[in-house]
C-alpha positions as CSV (number, residue, x, y, z in Angstrom):
1,X,10.5,0.0,8.2
2,X,10.1,-3.7,6.6
3,X,10.6,-2.9,3.8
4,X,13.9,-1.3,5.1
5,X,15.4,-4.6,7.4
6,X,14.4,-7.0,4.0
7,X,16.3,-7.9,1.7
8,X,16.9,-9.1,-1.5
9,X,15.0,-12.8,-1.5
10,X,12.7,-10.6,1.5
11,X,14.7,-12.3,4.2
12,X,14.2,-9.7,7.7
13,X,17.3,-9.5,9.5
14,X,18.3,-7.4,12.7
15,X,18.1,-4.0,11.6
16,X,18.9,-0.4,13.0
17,X,18.5,2.9,11.0
18,X,17.2,5.4,9.0
19,X,15.6,4.2,5.7
20,X,15.4,6.6,3.0
21,X,12.4,4.5,0.2
22,X,10.0,6.4,-0.8
23,X,7.8,3.7,-2.4
24,X,5.6,4.9,-5.4
25,X,4.5,3.2,-8.6
26,X,7.0,0.6,-10.1
27,X,8.8,0.3,-6.6
28,X,8.4,-3.7,-5.8
29,X,7.6,-5.0,-2.6
30,X,10.2,-7.5,-0.3
31,X,8.0,-8.3,2.2
32,X,4.2,-7.2,3.1
33,X,1.5,-9.7,1.0
34,X,-1.3,-7.4,2.5
35,X,-2.0,-3.8,3.9
36,X,-5.1,-2.3,6.1
37,X,-5.3,1.2,5.9
38,X,-7.7,4.1,4.8
39,X,-8.8,5.4,1.7
40,X,-6.1,8.5,1.2
41,X,-5.8,12.2,0.0
42,X,-6.0,11.9,-4.5
43,X,-2.8,13.1,-5.5
44,X,-1.4,11.9,-1.8
45,X,2.3,9.9,-1.1
46,X,-0.6,7.1,0.7
47,X,-2.3,7.5,-2.5
48,X,1.3,6.9,-4.2
49,X,2.0,4.2,-2.1
50,X,-1.2,1.9,-2.4
51,X,-1.6,2.6,-5.7
52,X,2.4,0.5,-5.8
53,X,1.3,-1.8,-3.5
54,X,-2.3,-2.8,-5.4
55,X,-1.9,-1.4,-8.9
56,X,-2.9,1.9,-10.1
57,X,-6.6,0.8,-12.5
58,X,-7.0,-1.4,-8.6
59,X,-7.0,1.9,-6.6
60,X,-9.5,3.6,-9.0
61,X,-11.8,1.1,-8.7
62,X,-11.4,0.6,-5.4
63,X,-12.3,4.9,-4.5
64,X,-15.0,4.3,-7.4
65,X,-17.0,1.6,-5.6
66,X,-16.4,4.3,-2.6
67,X,-17.1,7.5,-3.4
68,X,-20.4,5.2,-5.2
69,X,-21.5,3.7,-1.7
70,X,-20.7,7.1,0.8
71,X,-17.3,5.7,2.2
72,X,-15.8,7.7,4.6
73,X,-12.1,9.1,3.7
74,X,-9.6,10.2,5.6
75,X,-7.8,9.4,8.9
76,X,-11.0,8.8,10.8
77,X,-12.7,7.1,7.8
78,X,-13.3,3.3,6.6
79,X,-10.5,0.4,6.2
80,X,-9.7,-1.6,3.5
81,X,-7.6,-4.3,3.5
82,X,-5.0,-4.5,0.3
83,X,-3.9,-7.4,-1.1
84,X,0.0,-6.3,-3.5
85,X,-1.0,-7.1,-7.1
86,X,1.1,-10.3,-7.7
87,X,-0.1,-11.9,-5.3
88,X,-3.2,-13.6,-5.4
89,X,-5.3,-12.9,-2.2
90,X,-5.6,-16.3,-0.8
């Protein structure tokens, strides 16, 4: 919902109503720099969201690491803190 309340400059304004944003790779985020979430099902809309946020190659590498290290997936799995792909995480 924050993305719906943000102007093109990223500033938030009072907002009320429905949103029709469907975030897929290529979406340009206006508000969030970090996202805390779990590991989602491959080919899901939530995986598209995190791939849009961090980049597809970054998420593929993160999932490979998670599988190799036996992280838990889905709703009650391990969490991850993701940084937006156009920020340096500092």
